C-alpha positions as a printed NumPy array, in Angstrom:
array([[  9.779,  33.049, -40.489],
       [ 12.88 ,  31.245, -39.264],
       [ 12.755,  27.515, -38.95 ],
       [ 14.541,  25.625, -36.213],
       [ 16.202,  22.301, -36.801],
       [ 14.776,  19.793, -34.334],
       [ 16.253,  16.401, -33.388],
       [ 12.989,  14.434, -33.546],
       [ 14.842,  11.166, -32.897],
       [ 16.184,  12.612, -29.648],
       [ 12.754,  13.89 , -28.617],
       [ 11.1  ,  10.526, -29.252],
       [ 13.852,   8.693, -27.33 ],
       [ 13.517,  10.94 , -24.269],
       [ 11.298,   9.148, -21.721],
       [ 10.83 ,  12.223, -19.546],
       [  9.407,  14.189, -22.46 ],
       [  6.618,  11.653, -22.901],
       [  6.023,  11.408, -19.13 ],
       [  5.807,  15.193, -18.832],
       [  3.242,  15.58 , -21.609],
       [  1.055,  12.782, -20.215],
       [  1.386,  14.025, -16.62 ],
       [  0.359,  17.539, -17.639],
       [ -2.739,  15.962, -19.193],
       [ -3.63 ,  14.316, -15.854],
       [ -1.98 ,  10.879, -16.077],
       [ -0.517,   9.589, -12.796],
       [  2.538,   7.34 , -13.104],
       [  3.734,   4.399, -11.05 ],
       [  6.888,   3.283, -12.789],
       [  5.958,   2.886, -16.439],
       [  2.276,   2.243, -15.666],
       [ -0.151,   5.15 , -15.776],
       [ -3.753,   6.127, -16.227],
       [ -4.956,   7.124, -19.666],
       [ -5.79 ,  10.851, -19.916],
       [ -7.995,  10.242, -22.941],
       [-10.875,   8.524, -21.122],
       [-12.295,   8.017, -17.633],
       [ -9.566,   5.612, -16.552],
       [ -9.913,   4.415, -12.956],
       [ -7.734,   1.327, -13.292],
       [ -4.434,   2.629, -14.731],
       [ -4.985,   0.734, -17.963],
       [ -2.153,   2.407, -19.863],
       [  1.617,   2.69 , -19.786],
       [  4.764,   3.608, -21.642],
       [  7.472,   1.381, -23.077],
       [ 10.66 ,   1.676, -25.108],
       [ 10.328,   0.282, -28.617],
       [ 13.007,  -1.543, -30.583],
       [ 13.981,   1.673, -32.36 ],
       [ 14.804,   3.321, -29.021],
       [ 11.764,   5.594, -29.008],
       [  9.369,   5.765, -26.051],
       [  5.696,   5.091, -26.767],
       [  2.406,   5.317, -24.931],
       [ -0.297,   2.627, -25.155],
       [ -3.748,   2.327, -23.577],
       [ -5.119,  -1.203, -23.238],
       [ -8.679,  -0.189, -22.337],
       [-11.464,  -1.371, -24.624],
       [-12.923,   1.55 , -26.505],
       [ -9.706,   3.538, -26.357],
       [ -6.603,   1.674, -27.459],
       [ -4.758,   4.889, -28.331],
       [ -1.006,   4.616, -28.721],
       [  1.939,   6.496, -30.102],
       [  5.07 ,   8.46 , -29.329],
       [  5.342,  11.937, -27.82 ],
       [  4.433,  13.556, -31.146],
       [  1.25 ,  11.484, -31.458],
       [  0.285,  12.272, -27.863],
       [  0.835,  16.018, -28.386],
       [ -1.235,  15.914, -31.566],
       [ -4.12 ,  14.112, -29.862],
       [ -4.102,  16.535, -26.928],
       [ -4.051,  19.519, -29.297],
       [ -6.769,  18.129, -31.562],
       [ -4.42 ,  18.326, -34.553],
       [ -2.383,  15.693, -36.397],
       [  1.208,  14.478, -36.365],
       [  2.27 ,  16.559, -39.378],
       [  0.919,  19.766, -37.884],
       [  2.607,  18.92 , -34.589],
       [  5.956,  18.525, -36.354],
       [  5.461,  21.853, -38.103],
       [  4.691,  23.536, -34.774],
       [  7.788,  22.055, -33.185],
       [  9.917,  23.366, -36.026],
       [  8.651,  26.827, -35.275],
       [  6.685,  27.176, -38.5  ],
       [  3.685,  28.556, -36.638],
       [  5.33 ,  30.319, -33.716],
       [  8.725,  31.232, -35.169],
       [ 10.488,  30.596, -31.857],
       [ 13.472,  28.364, -31.117],
       [ 12.676,  25.289, -29.045],
       [ 14.55 ,  23.987, -25.997],
       [ 16.812,  20.963, -26.299],
       [ 15.445,  17.473, -26.858],
       [ 15.725,  16.818, -23.119],
       [ 12.959,  19.394, -22.544],
       [ 10.904,  19.687, -25.737],
       [  8.217,  21.988, -24.342],
       [  6.417,  24.311, -26.701],
       [  3.933,  27.155, -26.432],
       [  0.44 ,  25.697, -26.062],
       [ -2.148,  25.921, -28.813],
       [ -4.5  ,  28.723, -27.734],
       [ -8.19 ,  28.383, -28.58 ],
       [ -9.867,  31.799, -28.514],
       [-13.254,  30.641, -27.248],
       [-14.623,  27.868, -25.085],
       [-16.489,  26.518, -28.11 ],
       [-13.217,  26.305, -30.042],
       [-11.678,  24.437, -27.096],
       [-14.555,  21.953, -27.095],
       [-14.166,  21.415, -30.827],
       [-10.459,  20.716, -30.379],
       [-11.245,  18.202, -27.633],
       [-13.681,  16.412, -29.913],
       [-11.072,  16.313, -32.677],
       [ -8.6  ,  14.77 , -30.229],
       [-11.167,  12.017, -29.555],
       [-12.201,  11.625, -33.186],
       [-11.527,   7.881, -33.339],
       [-13.803,   7.14 , -30.363],
       [-16.435,   9.701, -31.418],
       [-16.609,  11.589, -28.13 ],
       [-18.738,  14.723, -27.882],
       [-18.309,  17.368, -25.185],
       [-21.467,  17.395, -23.08 ],
       [-20.38 ,  19.734, -20.303],
       [-17.474,  21.965, -19.271],
       [-16.836,  22.141, -15.527],
       [-15.036,  25.315, -14.45 ],
       [-12.809,  25.245, -11.365],
       [-12.069,  28.718, -10.001],
       [ -9.123,  29.792,  -7.901],
       [ -9.151,  31.789,  -4.678],
       [ -9.354,  34.988,  -6.753],
       [-12.593,  33.801,  -8.343],
       [-11.054,  33.505, -11.798],
       [-11.189,  30.286, -13.845],
       [ -8.128,  28.132, -13.117],
       [ -9.069,  24.727, -14.555],
       [-11.666,  23.626, -17.09 ],
       [-12.652,  19.947, -17.202],
       [-14.348,  18.877, -20.421],
       [-16.526,  15.772, -20.205],
       [-16.854,  13.811, -23.454],
       [-19.44 ,  11.098, -23.949],
       [-18.961,   8.44 , -26.596],
       [-21.395,   6.341, -28.644],
       [-20.388,   3.193, -26.743],
       [-21.371,   4.797, -23.414],
       [-17.839,   5.398, -22.162],
       [-16.583,   8.79 , -21.002],
       [-13.434,  10.806, -21.484],
       [-12.139,  13.935, -19.804],
       [ -9.76 ,  16.717, -20.773],
       [ -8.109,  18.982, -18.198],
       [ -7.665,  22.441, -19.741],
       [ -6.628,  25.884, -18.543],
       [ -7.042,  29.573, -19.367],
       [ -4.146,  30.779, -21.521],
       [ -3.767,  34.433, -22.472],
       [ -7.015,  35.547, -24.08 ],
       [ -8.231,  31.989, -24.626],
       [ -7.851,  28.39 , -23.503],
       [ -5.242,  25.626, -23.863],
       [ -5.899,  21.915, -23.775],
       [ -3.286,  21.431, -21.096],
       [ -3.724,  21.063, -17.353],
       [ -2.687,  24.024, -15.172],
       [  0.164,  23.725, -12.672],
       [ -0.587,  21.714,  -9.526],
       [ -2.06 ,  21.902,  -6.982],
       [ -5.473,  22.361,  -8.569],
       [ -8.332,  24.136,  -6.785],
       [-11.314,  22.257,  -5.414],
       [-14.61 ,  22.359,  -7.284],
       [-16.981,  25.178,  -6.192],
       [-14.188,  26.695,  -4.109],
       [-16.036,  29.922,  -3.279],
       [-18.96 ,  27.954,  -1.866],
       [-16.595,  25.705,   0.086],
       [-14.864,  28.707,   1.643],
       [-18.183,  30.095,   2.899],
       [-19.511,  26.832,   4.379],
       [-18.842,  25.147,   7.696],
       [-20.026,  21.724,   6.459],
       [-18.699,  20.244,   3.207],
       [-19.435,  16.933,   1.494],
       [-16.568,  15.519,  -0.588],
       [-17.654,  13.32 ,  -3.493],
       [-15.962,  11.895,  -6.575],
       [-16.826,  13.847,  -9.704],
       [-18.449,  17.129, -10.64 ],
       [-21.758,  15.463, -11.52 ],
       [-22.143,  14.089,  -7.982],
       [-21.187,  17.457,  -6.463],
       [-23.714,  19.27 ,  -8.652],
       [-26.485,  16.834,  -7.701],
       [-26.049,  17.601,  -3.992],
       [-25.685,  21.324,  -4.597],
       [-29.123,  21.423,  -6.231],
       [-30.586,  20.426,  -2.864],
       [-28.689,  23.1  ,  -0.949],
       [-25.688,  21.093,   0.255],
       [-22.121,  22.298,  -0.172],
       [-20.328,  19.561,  -2.094],
       [-16.946,  19.513,  -3.738],
       [-14.578,  17.209,  -5.572],
       [-11.05 ,  17.15 ,  -6.881],
       [-10.317,  17.039, -10.597],
       [ -9.183,  14.008, -12.632],
       [-11.022,  11.358, -10.599],
       [ -9.901,   8.516,  -8.361],
       [ -6.225,   8.237,  -7.546],
       [ -5.524,  11.919,  -8.234],
       [ -6.498,  13.402,  -4.854],
       [ -2.911,  14.506,  -4.238],
       [ -3.13 ,  16.889,  -7.219],
       [ -5.631,  19.132,  -5.408],
       [ -5.239,  21.805,  -2.742],
       [ -7.331,  20.578,   0.218],
       [ -6.257,  23.357,   2.604],
       [ -9.626,  25.206,   2.27 ],
       [-11.25 ,  22.335,   4.235],
       [ -9.169,  23.073,   7.339],
       [-11.341,  23.728,  10.389],
       [-14.546,  22.559,   8.681],
       [-16.804,  19.559,   9.234],
       [-16.148,  17.228,   6.3  ],
       [-18.149,  14.223,   5.085],
       [-16.459,  11.78 ,   2.703],
       [-18.913,  10.091,   0.289],
       [-17.129,   7.355,  -1.75 ],
       [-18.501,   5.816,  -4.923],
       [-19.883,   2.294,  -4.471],
       [-17.286,   0.737,  -6.754],
       [-16.997,  -3.065,  -6.856],
       [-13.708,  -4.807,  -6.154],
       [-11.259,  -4.38 ,  -9.009],
       [-10.113,  -7.93 ,  -9.906],
       [ -6.679,  -6.599, -10.894],
       [ -5.9  ,  -4.896,  -7.581],
       [ -8.302,  -6.581,  -5.162],
       [ -9.347,  -3.11 ,  -3.981],
       [-12.395,  -0.872,  -4.367],
       [-11.333,   2.212,  -6.295],
       [-13.919,   4.59 ,  -4.83 ],
       [-13.118,   3.656,  -1.245],
       [ -9.374,   3.864,  -1.858],
       [ -9.787,   7.35 ,  -3.333],
       [-11.626,   8.645,  -0.269],
       [ -9.097,   7.016,   2.022],
       [ -6.457,   9.017,   0.149],
       [ -8.483,  12.167,   0.806],
       [ -8.826,  11.261,   4.499],
       [ -5.057,  10.828,   4.75 ],
       [ -4.43 ,  14.193,   3.101],
       [ -6.89 ,  15.934,   5.43 ],
       [ -5.277,  14.304,   8.456],
       [ -1.879,  15.653,   7.361],
       [ -3.04 ,  19.265,   6.955],
       [ -1.256,  21.665,   9.343],
       [ -4.685,  22.824,  10.498],
       [ -6.941,  19.773,  10.358],
       [-10.7  ,  19.815,   9.786],
       [-12.765,  20.098,  12.931],
       [-14.287,  16.664,  12.213],
       [-14.207,  14.156,   9.373],
       [-17.002,  11.622,   8.829],
       [-17.19 ,   8.566,   6.574],
       [-20.324,   7.659,   4.599],
       [-20.62 ,   3.936,   3.889],
       [-21.876,   3.617,   0.285],
       [-22.837,  -0.042,   0.838],
       [-25.657,   1.029,   3.176],
       [-27.327,   3.287,   0.615],
       [-28.836,   0.722,  -1.75 ],
       [-26.777,   1.97 ,  -4.688],
       [-25.918,  -0.052,  -7.794],
       [-22.312,  -0.921,  -8.613],
       [-20.372,   2.314,  -9.246],
       [-23.291,   4.294,  -7.812],
       [-22.545,   7.734,  -6.35 ],
       [-24.278,  10.709,  -4.743],
       [-25.845,  11.666,  -8.085],
       [-27.419,   8.201,  -8.363],
       [-28.677,   8.485,  -4.773],
       [-30.368,  11.82 ,  -5.514],
       [-31.912,  10.508,  -8.72 ],
       [-33.124,   7.364,  -6.952],
       [-35.014,   9.287,  -4.24 ],
       [-36.254,  12.32 ,  -6.191],
       [-38.139,  14.876,  -4.092],
       [-37.23 ,  13.043,  -0.868],
       [-33.506,  13.268,  -1.604],
       [-32.808,  16.302,   0.618],
       [-34.305,  14.671,   3.702],
       [-32.579,  11.355,   2.998],
       [-29.194,  13.009,   2.453],
       [-29.578,  14.558,   5.903],
       [-30.214,  11.066,   7.263],
       [-27.111,   9.792,   5.465],
       [-25.068,  12.512,   7.195],
       [-26.528,  11.601,  10.579],
       [-25.502,   7.963,  10.126],
       [-21.954,   8.793,   8.969],
       [-19.16 ,   7.397,  11.129],
       [-16.553,   9.757,  12.61 ],
       [-12.963,   9.136,  11.573],
       [ -9.955,   9.572,  13.84 ],
       [ -8.809,   7.981,  17.119],
       [-12.294,   7.666,  18.683],
       [-13.61 ,   5.962,  15.583],
       [-10.605,   3.634,  15.524],
       [-11.243,   2.72 ,  19.183],
       [-14.907,   1.993,  18.467],
       [-13.936,  -0.138,  15.498],
       [-11.299,  -2.014,  17.496],
       [-13.744,  -2.783,  20.308],
       [-16.406,  -3.904,  17.83 ],
       [-13.895,  -6.225,  16.164],
       [-12.905,  -7.641,  19.553],
       [-16.541,  -8.286,  20.531],
       [-17.223,  -9.944,  17.167],
       [-14.109, -12.094,  17.434],
       [-12.416, -10.49 ,  14.444],
       [ -9.566,  -9.05 ,  16.53 ],
       [ -7.441, -11.531,  18.434],
       [ -3.835, -12.49 ,  19.09 ],
       [ -2.806, -15.367,  16.85 ],
       [ -1.458, -18.062,  19.219],
       [  2.174, -19.125,  19.308],
       [  2.888, -22.868,  19.418],
       [  3.715, -22.514,  23.12 ],
       [  0.571, -21.997,  25.208],
       [  1.981, -20.402,  28.366],
       [  4.172, -17.949,  26.439],
       [  1.328, -17.132,  24.048],
       [ -1.108, -16.408,  26.875],
       [  1.317, -14.287,  28.883],
       [  2.5  , -12.113,  25.962],
       [ -0.479, -11.946,  23.544],
       [  2.285, -11.159,  21.095],
       [  0.571, -11.489,  17.739],
       [ -2.228,  -8.935,  17.976],
       [ -3.003,  -7.08 ,  14.722],
       [ -0.579,  -4.252,  13.974],
       [  2.133,  -5.424,  16.379],
       [  5.844,  -6.242,  16.094],
       [  7.358,  -9.256,  17.864],
       [ 11.121,  -9.765,  18.048],
       [ 12.806, -13.101,  18.73 ],
       [ 16.462, -12.572,  19.615],
       [ 19.183, -15.036,  20.52 ],
       [ 22.814, -15.871,  20.042],
       [ 23.962, -18.035,  17.12 ],
       [ 23.072, -21.679,  17.737],
       [ 20.052, -20.92 ,  19.912],
       [ 17.846, -22.583,  17.223],
       [ 15.846, -19.429,  16.504],
       [ 15.31 , -20.37 ,  12.851],
       [ 14.054, -23.843,  13.722],
       [ 11.669, -22.295,  16.247],
       [ 10.444, -19.861,  13.612],
       [  9.895, -22.726,  11.173],
       [  8.012, -24.632,  13.865],
       [  5.833, -21.573,  14.501],
       [  5.206, -21.031,  10.777],
       [  3.991, -24.618,  10.403],
       [  1.769, -24.168,  13.468],
       [  0.193, -20.962,  12.157],
       [ -0.508, -22.428,   8.74 ],
       [ -1.952, -25.668,  10.13 ],
       [ -4.362, -23.619,  12.256],
       [ -5.696, -21.681,   9.281],
       [ -3.67 , -18.482,   9.699],
       [ -2.176, -17.124,   6.49 ],
       [  1.53 , -16.539,   7.114],
       [  4.736, -16.014,   5.155],
       [  8.424, -15.993,   6.104],
       [ 11.257, -14.259,   4.279],
       [ 14.214, -16.609,   4.703],
       [ 17.503, -14.808,   4.166],
       [ 20.303, -17.111,   5.293],
       [ 19.39 , -20.183,   3.22 ],
       [ 17.11 , -21.092,   0.315],
       [ 13.657, -22.656,   0.269],
       [ 14.959, -26.192,  -0.226],
       [ 17.059, -25.965,   2.938],
       [ 14.07 , -24.933,   5.057],
       [ 11.695, -27.425,   3.436],
       [ 14.123, -30.215,   4.292],
       [ 14.26 , -29.091,   7.919],
       [ 10.449, -28.903,   7.918],
       [ 10.352, -32.491,   6.639],
       [ 12.583, -33.51 ,   9.542],
       [ 10.25 , -31.755,  12.01 ],
       [  7.155, -33.374,  10.528],
       [  8.751, -36.839,  10.52 ],
       [ 10.338, -36.179,  13.936],
       [ 13.61 , -37.416,  12.516],
       [ 16.559, -35.031,  12.28 ],
       [ 18.539, -37.649,  10.346],
       [ 16.604, -36.559,   7.27 ],
       [ 18.842, -33.475,   7.154],
       [ 21.93 , -35.709,   6.699],
       [ 22.853, -36.837,   3.191],
       [ 24.807, -39.881,   4.383],
       [ 21.853, -41.173,   6.409],
       [ 19.437, -40.624,   3.51 ],
       [ 21.739, -42.59 ,   1.195],
       [ 21.679, -45.54 ,   3.592],
       [ 17.903, -45.386,   4.306],
       [ 16.11 , -44.747,   1.003],
       [ 12.889, -46.493,   2.075],
       [ 12.576, -44.363,   5.209],
       [ 13.168, -41.233,   3.118],
       [ 10.393, -42.158,   0.681],
       [  7.993, -42.948,   3.529],
       [  8.714, -39.623,   5.237],
       [  8.213, -37.722,   1.98 ],
       [  4.896, -39.416,   1.308],
       [  3.584, -38.756,   4.822],
       [  4.651, -35.088,   4.775],
       [  3.774, -34.226,   1.164],
       [  0.486, -32.427,   1.898],
       [  1.96 , -30.253,   4.636],
       [  5.079, -29.468,   2.619],
       [  2.933, -28.43 ,  -0.361],
       [  1.054, -26.031,   1.938],
       [  4.293, -24.727,   3.432],
       [  6.23 , -24.184,   0.186],
       [  4.427, -20.968,  -0.952],
       [  4.802, -19.555,   2.566],
       [  8.604, -19.541,   2.347],
       [ 10.02 , -16.652,   0.378],
       [ 13.425, -15.247,  -0.547],
       [ 14.548, -11.951,  -2.019],
       [ 15.308, -12.025,  -5.746],
       [ 19.019, -12.492,  -6.423],
       [ 19.386,  -9.02 ,  -7.938],
       [ 17.71 ,  -7.28 ,  -4.965],
       [ 19.896,  -5.615,  -2.358],
       [ 18.571,  -6.218,   1.176],
       [ 17.992,  -2.541,   1.922],
       [ 15.3  ,  -1.147,   4.237],
       [ 13.366,  -0.073,   1.135],
       [ 13.481,  -3.617,  -0.297],
       [ 12.328,  -5.093,   3.021],
       [  9.451,  -2.607,   3.273],
       [  8.392,  -3.356,  -0.299],
       [  8.351,  -7.081,   0.52 ],
       [  6.329,  -6.502,   3.714],
       [  3.843,  -4.406,   1.742],
       [  3.396,  -7.175,  -0.85 ],
       [  2.975,  -9.758,   1.887],
       [  0.389,  -7.642,   3.7  ],
       [ -1.533,  -6.834,   0.527],
       [ -1.671, -10.568,  -0.188],
       [ -3.63 , -11.04 ,   3.04 ],
       [ -0.942, -12.57 ,   5.255],
       [ -1.886, -12.278,   8.926],
       [  1.662, -13.031,  10.117],
       [  4.749, -11.771,   8.286],
       [  8.125, -13.108,   9.43 ],
       [ 11.694, -12.128,   8.479],
       [ 14.564, -14.438,   9.462],
       [ 16.895, -12.748,  10.225],
       [ 16.271,  -9.021,   9.965],
       [ 19.969,  -8.456,  10.672],
       [ 20.556,  -9.398,   7.02 ],
       [ 19.363,  -5.884,   6.142],
       [ 22.028,  -3.466,   4.856],
       [ 21.749,  -0.386,   7.09 ],
       [ 24.267,   1.967,   5.452],
       [ 26.418,   4.59 ,   7.119],
       [ 23.701,   5.706,   9.562],
       [ 22.218,   2.423,  10.836],
       [ 20.158,   4.116,  13.539],
       [ 18.319,   6.096,  10.867],
       [ 17.828,   3.01 ,   8.692],
       [ 16.448,   1.044,  11.664],
       [ 13.955,   3.759,  12.56 ],
       [ 12.878,   4.221,   8.947],
       [ 12.342,   0.483,   8.583],
       [ 10.452,  -0.044,  11.852],
       [  8.172,   2.967,  11.421],
       [  7.463,   2.068,   7.801],
       [  6.774,  -1.562,   8.686],
       [  4.414,  -0.576,  11.507],
       [  2.408,   1.655,   9.167],
       [  2.002,  -1.219,   6.722],
       [  0.932,  -3.863,   9.224],
       [ -1.379,  -1.467,  11.067],
       [ -3.126,  -0.621,   7.807],
       [ -3.633,  -4.323,   6.977],
       [ -4.18 ,  -5.766,  10.474],
       [ -1.108,  -8.012,  10.183],
       [  1.57 ,  -8.97 ,  12.724],
       [  5.327,  -8.728,  12.087],
       [  7.652, -11.392,  13.519],
       [ 11.356, -10.48 ,  13.311],
       [ 14.262, -12.791,  14.117],
       [ 17.429, -10.979,  15.151],
       [ 20.749, -11.41 ,  16.958],
       [ 22.283,  -9.626,  19.929],
       [ 24.379,  -6.628,  19.043],
       [ 27.05 ,  -7.869,  21.403],
       [ 27.399, -11.059,  23.385],
       [ 30.183, -11.025,  25.983],
       [ 31.726, -14.385,  26.738],
       [ 29.722, -16.172,  29.405],
       [ 26.96 , -13.557,  29.448],
       [ 23.641, -14.755,  30.861],
       [ 20.202, -13.619,  29.613],
       [ 19.682, -11.678,  32.814],
       [ 22.836,  -9.711,  32.099],
       [ 21.653,  -8.698,  28.632],
       [ 20.031,  -5.32 ,  28.104],
       [ 17.016,  -4.741,  25.931],
       [ 19.177,  -2.311,  23.975],
       [ 21.643,  -5.076,  23.16 ],
       [ 19.434,  -6.208,  20.289],
       [ 20.851,  -5.68 ,  16.831],
       [ 19.073,  -2.503,  15.855],
       [ 19.28 ,  -1.122,  19.359],
       [ 16.939,   1.632,  20.432],
       [ 14.627,   1.564,  17.404],
       [ 13.79 ,  -2.107,  17.857],
       [ 13.323,  -1.917,  21.611],
       [ 11.172,   1.209,  21.289],
       [  8.796,   0.176,  18.501],
       [  8.286,  -3.554,  19.187],
       [  5.431,  -4.633,  21.452],
       [  6.967,  -8.008,  22.347],
       [ 10.669,  -8.895,  22.684],
       [ 11.816, -12.438,  23.468],
       [ 15.376, -13.662,  24.078],
       [ 16.202, -17.34 ,  23.504],
       [ 19.413, -18.734,  24.98 ],
       [ 20.943, -22.202,  24.69 ],
       [ 22.797, -23.811,  27.58 ],
       [ 23.762, -27.175,  29.007],
       [ 20.836, -29.022,  30.629],
       [ 20.022, -27.728,  34.095],
       [ 17.285, -28.189,  36.65 ],
       [ 14.705, -25.567,  37.53 ],
       [ 11.417, -25.202,  39.366],
       [  8.675, -24.244,  36.91 ],
       [  5.044, -23.263,  37.238],
       [  2.375, -24.611,  34.895],
       [ -1.391, -24.845,  35.104],
       [ -0.879, -28.072,  37.066],
       [  1.282, -26.476,  39.75 ],
       [  5.018, -26.315,  40.46 ],
       [  7.403, -29.074,  39.44 ],
       [ 11.11 , -29.629,  38.805],
       [ 12.303, -30.047,  35.223],
       [ 15.546, -30.228,  33.293],
       [ 15.838, -27.845,  30.343],
       [ 18.425, -26.77 ,  27.744],
       [ 16.808, -23.52 ,  26.576],
       [ 15.647, -20.452,  28.479],
       [ 13.361, -17.913,  26.87 ],
       [ 13.343, -14.549,  28.624],
       [ 10.528, -12.057,  28.101],
       [ 12.258,  -8.702,  27.692],
       [  9.029,  -6.902,  26.856],
       [  5.328,  -7.833,  26.758],
       [  3.362,  -4.629,  26.277],
       [  0.086,  -6.383,  25.418],
       [  0.323,  -9.298,  27.859],
       [  0.164,  -9.968,  31.556],
       [  3.577, -11.614,  31.69 ],
       [  6.281,  -9.938,  33.74 ],
       [  9.281,  -8.373,  32.066],
       [ 12.418, -10.49 ,  32.547],
       [ 10.157, -13.484,  33.196],
       [ 12.043, -16.644,  32.269],
       [ 10.448, -19.665,  30.627],
       [ 12.026, -23.107,  30.604],
       [ 12.092, -24.886,  27.236],
       [ 13.593, -28.123,  25.945],
       [ 14.961, -28.304,  22.438],
       [ 14.66 , -31.827,  21.051],
       [ 17.56 , -32.574,  18.714],
       [ 15.69 , -35.53 ,  17.252],
       [ 12.535, -33.657,  16.24 ],
       [ 14.244, -30.246,  15.81 ],
       [ 11.404, -28.633,  17.784],
       [ 11.095, -26.562,  20.953],
       [  8.897, -27.748,  23.821],
       [  7.531, -25.518,  26.585],
       [  8.034, -26.735,  30.17 ],
       [  6.821, -23.793,  32.289],
       [  7.654, -20.462,  33.89 ],
       [ 10.779, -20.558,  36.041],
       [ 10.008, -19.734,  39.701],
       [ 12.336, -18.879,  42.588],
       [ 13.376, -21.676,  44.917]])
């Protein structure tokens, strides 16, 4: 038998080799973080890293597992062998076949002739934790033949582990089959018009015993994308999430997130299900982590009747459901437009409804940034969680301007004045300390090594939304690098941002500049398409405001007290107010106070 010389150092130093082996075993990666394929890992408790010797290693941090090692150790554990035997296999001692290069160190799988031999190998791979195979779940393909075997191991400490295996030749291999994987009980699913989707084969089996058609995808929460959901097209589908508690690491409920993933996949099918319904696990009296199997066990002989009642109370998903939810939130006071600091403008535009984009445009020197800072302070002081990404200057610059606004003294922005008035500076700092401490974490900047690309902006918006911010501001969005096809970058950014804020019920507030500003141009001469970003911004924003600075001039304005004559040095024109009752091109008179660095609303400009 010919031996093949193998560069084991090269294999161990190849990150993709380790990722491939773990992914084939069912681990899902996000960067270097992944789930552990050696136990029921719902929280991505494992990951890979590069050691000092240049080799890539895997490590699980979960209690009761703790497995770690390089690609050779992982292969040995998956095969139920040991490191020495794995090295001998790679050298071709057993198979006598040359191996690919170190960049792709795949090898023929170990074939176990019987299902019992496969189970024994799985138990050997879990020897340290003492897992024993209690059941083998067989997933069959459209041809009715086994396509995926999921082995469930139970350990002495009560934890579980799973192995995704596949038919191989005349036996079985402890490796997952190619994706996508079939759904559980596929033949039954294909014959039924109504299907209940649960998480896990045990839950599906519990419902099937009472005559319901239930299915699941393999590998648990977070792996829905690995399955082929096309067989559910045209059917009535009920999604039954596990009643998982909030994960303190992510702030999310794993079971609910998994079913939301399934709902998104079903919605994207070319031929969608006829109807999709959501079962609320919190209404079923289940314990933490309780599922359909627990519900059946809890109710015994009455389970069939009560499952029917659960189906009747399920909520339809889709546009009608979203409308019902939106109206319910409005009635309960959960849905509302966060006010702007300027009452008339806020009432006429209702700009900051959940899931909306507001754009504040203006030429350089129109004091847009100071207005944004004024608004940010107003939102925070009224109990609204908000954050602003400041791109033209650092946090200290904006905190100093905030101090000037709070103290109503613009001299605080001048170093020479501060040097001559140290007592006034100390007094202003002391009076503003509490508000500045609240404001500081709400001002953010991009890390120095981050390019301001659309992808970086979207990642920042996602982090801000996931942190619970109701209002997310970027000043200015024109700082974004848009590449050689700016129109594509703008559309990608706006559509991506809208998806994020809609999912989290947040509002996006973007400060921008005009794309072009002819000398002497008046706001009325500007077009809505003259915004930097052009068509994408004008199309996808619900509210667009244009702020212009000018020499003081008189105007007749309307307020709640009637019509009066005022002098103003700022005009704010409403280019667009999709959610308000204000008229497009409606002009509002404002006065910018150079002493307080704040903008004051005077009223809506009316014709003579």
